[in-house]
FITOR-985741 format. One record per residue: residue in three letters; x, y, z of N, C-alpha, C in turn. Coordinates in steps of 0.2 Angstrom, whole numbers, padded with zeros to 4 digits, always signed. Layout:
% FITOR-985741
AlaXYZXYZXYZ ...
This chain:
% FITOR-985741
Met+0512+0384+0556+0513+0390+0553+0519+0393+0557 Leu+0523+0398+0554+0529+0400+0557+0528+0408+0559 Lys+0531+0410+0565+0530+0416+0567+0536+0421+0564 Ser+0534+0426+0561+0538+0430+0557+0537+0437+0559 Val+0542+0442+0558+0541+0449+0559+0545+0453+0554 Asn+0541+0458+0552+0544+0463+0547+0549+0468+0550 Gln+0554+0469+0546+0559+0474+0548+0556+0481+0551 Trp+0551+0483+0548+0547+0489+0549+0545+0489+0557 Cys+0544+0483+0560+0542+0483+0567+0547+0485+0572 Phe+0553+0487+0569+0559+0489+0574+0560+0496+0572 Pro+0562+0500+0577+0564+0507+0576+0569+0508+0570 Glu+0567+0513+0566+0572+0514+0561+0579+0515+0563 Gly+0583+0512+0559+0590+0512+0560+0593+0506+0565 Thr+0588+0502+0567+0591+0496+0571+0596+0492+0567 Pro+0602+0491+0570+0607+0487+0566+0604+0480+0565 Leu+0606+0476+0560+0603+0470+0558+0605+0465+0564 His+0611+0465+0566+0613+0460+0571+0609+0461+0577 Lys+0607+0467+0579+0602+0468+0585+0595+0465+0583 Leu+0593+0467+0577+0586+0465+0575+0586+0457+0575 Phe+0591+0454+0573+0590+0446+0573+0591+0444+0580 Glu+0595+0447+0584+0595+0444+0591+0589+0445+0595 Ile+0586+0451+0594+0579+0452+0597+0574+0447+0595 Ser+0574+0446+0588+0569+0442+0585+0569+0435+0588 Arg+0576+0433+0588+0577+0426+0591+0575+0426+0598 Asp+0577+0431+0602+0575+0431+0609+0567+0431+0610 Ala+0564+0435+0606+0557+0435+0606+0553+0429+0604 Gly+0556+0425+0601+0553+0418+0599+0551+0418+0592 Phe+0553+0423+0587+0551+0422+0580+0555+0417+0577 Asp+0552+0414+0572+0556+0409+0567+0559+0413+0561 Ala+0556+0418+0559+0559+0421+0553+0558+0429+0553 Val+0562+0432+0549+0562+0440+0549+0561+0441+0541 Glu+0556+0446+0540+0556+0449+0533+0559+0455+0532 Leu+0565+0455+0528+0569+0461+0527+0566+0465+0521 Asn+0567+0471+0521+0565+0476+0516+0571+0479+0512 Ile+0570+0480+0506+0574+0484+0502+0572+0491+0503 Asn+0577+0495+0507+0576+0501+0509+0579+0507+0504 Pro+0577+0513+0505+0580+0518+0501+0587+0519+0503 Ala+0591+0522+0498+0598+0522+0499+0600+0526+0506 Gly+0605+0523+0509+0607+0525+0515+0603+0522+0521 Gly+0598+0517+0520+0595+0514+0525+0599+0508+0528 Val+0597+0505+0533+0600+0500+0536+0598+0493+0533 Gly+0603+0489+0531+0601+0483+0528+0601+0483+0521 Leu+0596+0480+0518+0596+0479+0510+0594+0486+0507 Thr+0597+0487+0501+0596+0493+0497+0597+0491+0490 Met+0595+0495+0485+0596+0494+0478+0604+0493+0477 Asp+0608+0495+0481+0615+0495+0480+0618+0489+0484 Thr+0615+0485+0487+0617+0479+0491+0621+0475+0486 Thr+0627+0473+0488+0631+0468+0483+0630+0461+0485 Pro+0632+0456+0481+0631+0449+0483+0635+0448+0489 Ser+0641+0450+0490+0644+0448+0496+0641+0451+0503 Glu+0638+0457+0502+0634+0460+0508+0628+0456+0509 Ala+0625+0454+0504+0619+0450+0505+0621+0443+0508 Asp+0626+0440+0506+0629+0434+0509+0630+0435+0517 Ala+0633+0441+0519+0634+0442+0526+0628+0443+0530 Val+0623+0446+0527+0617+0447+0530+0613+0440+0531 Ala+0614+0436+0526+0611+0429+0527+0614+0425+0532 Lys+0621+0426+0532+0625+0422+0537+0623+0424+0544 Leu+0622+0431+0545+0620+0434+0552+0613+0431+0554 Ala+0609+0430+0549+0602+0428+0551+0603+0420+0553 Arg+0607+0416+0549+0608+0409+0551+0611+0408+0558 Asp+0616+0413+0559+0619+0412+0565+0615+0413+0571 Asn+0609+0417+0570+0604+0418+0575+0598+0414+0575 Gly+0599+0409+0571+0593+0404+0570+0587+0407+0567 Ile+0588+0412+0563+0582+0416+0560+0582+0414+0552 Gln+0576+0412+0550+0575+0411+0543+0573+0417+0539 Leu+0575+0418+0533+0574+0423+0529+0569+0420+0523 Arg+0563+0421+0523+0558+0418+0519+0555+0422+0514 Ser+0556+0429+0515+0553+0434+0510+0556+0440+0511 Ile+0556+0444+0505+0559+0451+0505+0553+0456+0503 Ser+0553+0461+0506+0548+0467+0505+0551+0473+0503 Thr+0547+0478+0501+0550+0485+0500+0545+0490+0500 Ser+0547+0496+0501+0542+0502+0500+0543+0506+0494 Leu+0548+0504+0490+0550+0507+0484+0545+0507+0478 Met+0541+0502+0478+0536+0502+0473+0531+0508+0473 Gly+0530+0511+0479+0525+0516+0480+0527+0522+0475 Arg+0534+0523+0474+0536+0529+0470+0537+0526+0463 Asn+0537+0520+0462+0539+0517+0455+0534+0512+0453 Pro+0527+0514+0453+0522+0509+0452+0522+0506+0445 Leu+0521+0499+0445+0520+0496+0438+0515+0498+0434 Ser+0510+0502+0437+0504+0504+0433+0505+0512+0431 Ser+0511+0515+0432+0512+0521+0430+0511+0523+0422 Ala+0509+0529+0421+0508+0530+0413+0515+0532+0410 Asp+0520+0533+0414+0527+0534+0412+0531+0528+0411 Pro+0533+0526+0405+0536+0520+0404+0543+0519+0408 Asp+0546+0525+0409+0552+0525+0413+0551+0523+0420 Val+0546+0526+0423+0544+0524+0430+0542+0517+0431 Arg+0539+0514+0426+0537+0507+0426+0544+0503+0425 Thr+0549+0505+0421+0555+0502+0421+0559+0502+0428 Leu+0558+0507+0431+0561+0508+0438+0558+0503+0443 Gly+0551+0502+0442+0548+0497+0446+0550+0490+0445 Arg+0551+0489+0438+0553+0482+0437+0560+0481+0440 Asn+0564+0486+0439+0571+0485+0442+0571+0484+0449 Val+0566+0487+0453+0566+0485+0460+0564+0478+0461 Val+0559+0476+0458+0557+0469+0458+0563+0464+0457 Ile+0566+0465+0451+0572+0461+0449+0577+0461+0455 Lys+0578+0467+0458+0583+0467+0464+0581+0463+0469 Gln+0574+0463+0471+0571+0459+0476+0573+0452+0474 Leu+0571+0450+0468+0572+0443+0466+0579+0441+0467 Asp+0584+0445+0464+0591+0443+0465+0593+0442+0472 Leu+0591+0447+0477+0593+0446+0484+0590+0440+0487 Ala+0583+0439+0485+0580+0433+0488+0583+0426+0486 Glu+0585+0426+0479+0588+0420+0477+0595+0419+0481 Arg+0599+0424+0482+0605+0424+0485+0605+0422+0492 Met+0599+0425+0495+0599+0424+0503+0594+0418+0505 Gly+0592+0415+0500+0588+0409+0502+0580+0410+0503 Ala+0578+0416+0502+0571+0417+0502+0567+0415+0496 Asp+0561+0413+0497+0557+0410+0491+0552+0414+0488 Thr+0551+0420+0491+0546+0425+0489+0548+0432+0490 Val+0545+0436+0485+0546+0444+0486+0539+0447+0486 Leu+0538+0452+0490+0532+0455+0490+0531+0460+0484 Val+0526+0460+0481+0525+0465+0475+0518+0469+0476 Val+0518+0475+0476+0512+0479+0475+0511+0480+0468 Pro+0506+0478+0465+0505+0478+0458+0504+0484+0454 Gly+0501+0489+0458+0500+0496+0455+0495+0500+0459 Val+0493+0505+0457+0489+0510+0461+0484+0513+0456 Val+0477+0513+0459+0472+0517+0455+0472+0524+0458 Asn+0473+0529+0453+0473+0536+0456+0470+0540+0450 Pro+0470+0547+0451+0467+0551+0445+0470+0550+0439 Thr+0476+0548+0438+0480+0548+0432+0481+0541+0430 Ser+0478+0536+0434+0478+0529+0432+0472+0526+0434 Ser+0467+0525+0429+0461+0522+0430+0461+0515+0432 Tyr+0456+0512+0434+0456+0505+0437+0457+0500+0431 Asp+0454+0501+0425+0455+0497+0420+0462+0497+0417 Val+0465+0503+0417+0472+0504+0414+0477+0501+0419 Cys+0476+0502+0426+0480+0499+0431+0480+0492+0430 Tyr+0474+0489+0429+0474+0482+0428+0478+0479+0422 Glu+0477+0482+0417+0481+0480+0411+0488+0481+0411 Arg+0490+0487+0413+0497+0489+0414+0501+0485+0419 Ser+0498+0484+0425+0501+0480+0430+0502+0473+0428 Leu+0497+0470+0425+0497+0463+0422+0503+0462+0417 Ser+0503+0467+0412+0508+0467+0407+0515+0467+0410 Glu+0516+0471+0415+0523+0472+0418+0525+0466+0422 Leu+0520+0463+0425+0521+0457+0429+0523+0451+0424 Gln+0519+0451+0419+0521+0446+0414+0528+0446+0411 Lys+0531+0452+0411+0538+0453+0409+0542+0451+0414 Leu+0540+0451+0421+0544+0449+0426+0544+0442+0428 Leu+0539+0438+0425+0538+0431+0427+0545+0427+0424 Pro+0547+0428+0418+0554+0425+0417+0559+0426+0422 Glu+0560+0432+0424+0565+0434+0429+0564+0430+0436 Ala+0557+0429+0438+0556+0425+0444+0557+0418+0443 Glu+0555+0415+0437+0556+0408+0435+0563+0406+0435 Lys+0567+0411+0432+0575+0410+0431+0578+0409+0438 Arg+0576+0413+0443+0579+0413+0450+0575+0408+0455 Gly+0570+0405+0452+0566+0401+0457+0563+0404+0463 Val+0561+0410+0462+0558+0414+0467+0551+0417+0465 Lys+0546+0416+0470+0539+0418+0468+0538+0426+0470 Met+0533+0428+0466+0531+0435+0467+0524+0435+0470 Gly+0524+0438+0476+0518+0438+0480+0514+0444+0479 Ile+0509+0444+0476+0505+0451+0475+0501+0452+0481 Glu+0502+0458+0484+0499+0460+0490+0493+0464+0489 Asn+0488+0463+0493+0482+0468+0494+0483+0473+0498 Val+0484+0479+0496+0485+0485+0500+0480+0490+0499 Trp+0480+0496+0502+0475+0501+0501+0477+0505+0495 Asn+0476+0502+0489+0478+0506+0483+0472+0506+0478 Lys+0466+0505+0481+0460+0506+0477+0460+0501+0471 Phe+0463+0495+0472+0464+0490+0467+0463+0483+0469 Leu+0460+0479+0465+0459+0472+0467+0455+0471+0473 Leu+0449+0474+0473+0445+0475+0479+0440+0469+0480 Ser+0441+0464+0477+0437+0458+0477+0441+0451+0477 Pro+0439+0446+0481+0443+0440+0481+0442+0437+0474 Leu+0437+0438+0471+0435+0435+0464+0440+0438+0459 Glu+0441+0444+0460+0445+0448+0455+0452+0446+0456 Met+0454+0446+0462+0461+0444+0464+0463+0437+0461 Arg+0458+0432+0462+0459+0426+0460+0460+0425+0452 Thr+0456+0429+0449+0456+0430+0441+0463+0433+0439 Tyr+0465+0438+0443+0471+0441+0441+0477+0437+0442 Ile+0477+0433+0447+0483+0428+0448+0482+0422+0443 Asp+0476+0420+0441+0475+0415+0437+0477+0417+0430 Thr+0476+0423+0428+0478+0426+0422+0486+0426+0421 Leu+0490+0427+0426+0497+0426+0426+0499+0419+0425 Asn+0495+0414+0427+0496+0407+0426+0503+0405+0426 Ser+0506+0406+0432+0513+0403+0434+0513+0401+0441 Pro+0517+0396+0442+0518+0394+0449+0523+0399+0453 Phe+0525+0404+0449+0529+0409+0452+0526+0416+0453 Ala+0519+0416+0453+0515+0421+0454+0509+0419+0459 Gly+0509+0422+0465+0503+0420+0469+0501+0427+0473 Val+0498+0425+0479+0495+0431+0483+0499+0431+0489 Tyr+0501+0437+0491+0504+0439+0497+0498+0442+0501 Phe+0495+0438+0505+0488+0440+0508+0489+0444+0515 Asp+0486+0450+0515+0487+0454+0521+0480+0454+0525 Val+0480+0451+0530+0474+0450+0534+0471+0456+0536 Gly+0474+0461+0539+0472+0467+0542+0469+0472+0537 Asn+0473+0472+0531+0471+0477+0526+0464+0475+0523 Ile+0462+0469+0523+0455+0467+0520+0449+0470+0524 Leu+0450+0471+0530+0444+0472+0535+0441+0479+0533 Leu+0444+0483+0529+0441+0489+0527+0435+0488+0522 Tyr+0436+0482+0518+0430+0481+0513+0429+0473+0512 Gly+0431+0469+0517+0429+0462+0517+0431+0458+0523 Phe+0430+0452+0522+0432+0447+0528+0437+0443+0526 Pro+0443+0443+0530+0449+0439+0528+0448+0432+0527 Gln+0444+0429+0531+0443+0422+0531+0439+0420+0524 Gln+0435+0424+0522+0431+0423+0515+0437+0423+0510 Trp+0441+0428+0510+0446+0429+0505+0451+0423+0505 Ile+0452+0421+0511+0457+0415+0511+0454+0409+0508 Arg+0448+0407+0510+0445+0401+0507+0444+0402+0499 Ile+0442+0408+0497+0441+0409+0489+0448+0408+0486 Leu+0453+0411+0489+0460+0411+0485+0464+0405+0486 Gly+0462+0401+0492+0465+0395+0493+0473+0394+0492 Ser+0475+0389+0488+0482+0388+0487+0486+0394+0484 Arg+0482+0398+0481+0486+0404+0478+0489+0408+0483 Ile+0487+0408+0489+0491+0412+0494+0498+0409+0496 Ile+0503+0412+0495+0510+0410+0496+0513+0413+0502 Lys+0511+0418+0505+0513+0421+0511+0508+0426+0514 Val+0508+0427+0520+0503+0430+0524+0506+0436+0529 His+0503+0442+0528+0505+0447+0533+0499+0447+0538 Val+0501+0449+0544+0496+0449+0549+0496+0456+0553 Lys+0491+0459+0553+0490+0465+0558+0483+0465+0560 Asp+0481+0469+0564+0474+0470+0566+0471+0477+0565 Phe+0464+0477+0565+0461+0484+0563+0454+0485+0566 Lys+0453+0491+0568+0446+0492+0571+0442+0496+0565 Thr+0437+0492+0563+0433+0495+0557+0430+0501+0559 Ala+0428+0502+0565+0424+0508+0567+0429+0515+0566 Val+0435+0514+0566+0440+0520+0565+0440+0521+0557 Gly+0441+0516+0553+0440+0516+0546+0446+0520+0542 Asn+0452+0521+0546+0457+0524+0542+0464+0521+0545 Gly+0469+0524+0543+0476+0521+0545+0477+0521+0553 Ser+0473+0525+0556+0473+0525+0564+0470+0519+0567 Gly+0466+0516+0563+0463+0510+0565+0467+0504+0566 Phe+0473+0504+0564+0478+0498+0564+0480+0498+0572 Val+0479+0492+0575+0481+0491+0582+0485+0484+0583 Pro+0487+0483+0589+0491+0477+0590+0487+0471+0588 Leu+0490+0465+0587+0486+0459+0586+0482+0457+0592 Leu+0476+0455+0591+0471+0453+0595+0467+0459+0598 Ala+0469+0465+0596+0465+0471+0599+0460+0474+0594 Gly+0460+0471+0588+0455+0474+0583+0449+0469+0581 Asp+0447+0469+0575+0441+0466+0573+0442+0460+0569 Val+0448+0458+0568+0450+0452+0565+0447+0446+0569 Asn+0443+0441+0565+0441+0435+0569+0447+0430+0568 Trp+0451+0430+0572+0457+0426+0572+0456+0418+0572 Pro+0452+0416+0576+0450+0408+0575+0448+0406+0568 Glu+0444+0411+0565+0441+0409+0558+0447+0410+0553 Val+0451+0415+0554+0457+0416+0549+0461+0410+0550 Val+0463+0408+0556+0468+0402+0556+0464+0395+0554 Ala+0458+0395+0555+0454+0389+0552+0454+0389+0545 Ala+0453+0395+0542+0453+0395+0534+0460+0394+0532 Leu+0465+0396+0535+0472+0395+0532+0473+0387+0533 Lys+0471+0384+0538+0472+0377+0539+0469+0373+0534 Glu+0463+0375+0532+0459+0372+0527+0462+0372+0520 Thr+0466+0377+0519+0470+0378+0512+0476+0374+0513 Gly+0478+0372+0518+0485+0368+0519+0491+0373+0520 Tyr+0489+0379+0522+0495+0384+0523+0499+0383+0529 Thr+0506+0382+0528+0510+0381+0534+0516+0385+0534 Asp+0516+0391+0530+0522+0395+0530+0521+0401+0535 Thr+0524+0407+0534+0525+0412+0538+0519+0416+0539 Leu+0517+0418+0546+0513+0424+0547+0517+0429+0549 Thr+0518+0434+0545+0523+0440+0546+0519+0446+0549 Ala+0521+0448+0555+0518+0453+0558+0521+0460+0555 Glu+0516+0464+0554+0518+0471+0551+0514+0476+0555 Ile+0517+0478+0561+0514+0481+0567+0517+0488+0568 Gly+0513+0493+0569+0516+0500+0571+0520+0499+0577 Leu+0525+0504+0578+0529+0504+0584+0525+0507+0590 Tyr+0526+0505+0596+0524+0508+0602+0527+0515+0603 Ser+0524+0520+0605+0527+0526+0606+0532+0526+0612 Ala+0531+0522+0617+0535+0521+0622+0538+0514+0622 Ser+0544+0513+0624+0547+0506+0624+0545+0502+0617 Pro+0547+0505+0611+0545+0502+0605+0547+0494+0604 Leu+0553+0492+0607+0555+0485+0606+0550+0480+0610 Gln+0547+0483+0615+0542+0479+0619+0537+0476+0614 Gln+0535+0480+0609+0530+0478+0604+0532+0472+0600 Val+0539+0471+0599+0541+0465+0596+0540+0459+0600 Tyr+0541+0459+0607+0540+0453+0611+0533+0452+0612 Asp+0529+0457+0613+0521+0456+0613+0518+0453+0607 Thr+0521+0455+0601+0518+0453+0595+0520+0445+0594 Ala+0526+0443+0596+0527+0436+0596+0523+0432+0600 Arg+0521+0434+0606+0516+0431+0611+0509+0431+0608 Gln+0507+0436+0605+0501+0437+0602+0500+0432+0596 Leu+0506+0431+0592+0506+0427+0586+0505+0419+0589 Glu+0509+0418+0594+0509+0411+0597+0501+0410+0599 Ala+0498+0414+0602+0491+0413+0604+0486+0412+0598 Ile+0488+0416+0593+0484+0416+0587+0484+0409+0584 Ile+0491+0407+0583+0492+0400+0580+0489+0394+0584 Lys+0490+0395+0590+0488+0389+0595+0481+0389+0597 Gly+0478+0395+0596+0471+0396+0597+0469+0397+0605 Gly+0474+0399+0608+0473+0400+0616+0479+0404+0618 Pro+0479+0406+0625+0484+0410+0628+0491+0407+0627 Ala+0496+0412+0625+0503+0410+0625+0506+0408+0631 Ala+0510+0403+0632+0513+0401+0638+0518+0407+0641 
């Protein structure tokens, strides 16, 4: 498995050349970039093909792989929205992710499928999001890039059996699960989800969580929470998973870049099953 880090693990505004250099120095194999709001550092909805090529070259020059692309923009443009114009905006975000991923050599984009809220009931969210993803499948297939459906705190897809059925309904090699280990602890056990979802898992996010806290303040550095990492790694190995474990960790309040170095060593210990050298 490969050590990877999300762009959000760096202070906002960190130039990409510095981000790649630090990631290499810390020992990461890959970086997950995000499509940011307009004006953000790195990729945005306005990134041109030549700009994407320059970013990809910068990563290669630093020995860093780009294997997936994420975004926060789906939160304001959910595929489950009652407003068809908002759903169209959401599809456009995913298409931009797919375009950039194909251009930059990444094989997966992270997609939050929808959100259950007072105006979007669970059953409606299920049907709307599936319908929108089915519209996006030809776009993914055309580009040869997979859509990874992530489990987030969106009150949706709360069971591994339901997630399995959801992915199987899409019935495409270009739709799978982007599994977040830490997010699951609020209502389940990640090793159980991994074994049930099996080869449907195409990418993995890692964070740790203290269940006694039970809210966003419960997310902690790797190895400091309640994730049973030996069981998680054993389950991933059973499924044959050999791709990225991408850290998505909050910044330290002091010396934030130290968090990047610490996370790389913690990931090394997780993967090897013992202390990092």
